[in-house]
N, C-alpha and C positions, 0 to 999 in steps of 0.2 A: 422438527427442525425447520421445516418449510416455513412455519409461522415466523421464525427469526429472520428469514430471508425476504419475506414479503415487503418490508419497507425498502430494502435495497433494490428489489425488483421494481417497485413503484417508482423509485428515483430514476432507475435506468430507463424505464419507459418514458418518464417525463423528459429525459435528456433528448429524446427524439421529437419533442413537441415542436409544432410550427410557431408557437408563441415564444419569442426570445426571452421574455421574463421567466417563464416556466423552465425553458430549456437551459438557460444560463445558471439559474439557481440549482438545477439538478446537476449540472456539470461541476459546480463548486462543491456540492455535497459529495459527489462521487470522488472528486479529488481528495477531499478530507478523509473519506473512508479508505481510499487506497493508501494514503499516508499512514493511517492507524494500522492497517493490515500489514504494511511493510515493516513497521516497527515490531509488531508482534512476531512476525515470521523470521525476521533477522535475529531477534532475541532467541527464538526457539532454535534456530540453526546454530548460533554460537554456543548455546547451552549443550547442544549435541556434539560439539567439537568441530563444526564446519569451519573451514578457513574463510578469510575474507575473499579470497580468490574464488572459492566455490560459490559463495553467496553472490558475488558480483556477476559471475557467469550466468547464474539463473535469472538475475535481474536485468541482464543485458547492459551492464555498466562496467566501468573499470574498478579494479580493487581499490584504487585510491579514492574514487568517488564514494563507494559504499563505506569505506573506513572513515572518511572525513565526515560523512553524514551521521553515522551511527557509533563510531568508535568511542567518543567521549562518554556517551550515555551508557554503553554496554561495557566498555573497558576492553583491553587488549586480550585478555585471557589467553 
């Protein structure tokens, strides 16, 4: 499993680079990764019956924010 994480760890280390070119590219990659992970985990939570409020609380956002972002793709269930 660690081999799957190595690219993410490399990107995270690059985000601390003193070279802005390297650091900013890494930040953009981490942002895209975080978005994909959020989608997967919100879908998992909804499949398991979690409410929008439960999901929002874990993400540190409002219920309206998480529903607006993910509701159309996942559905109201």
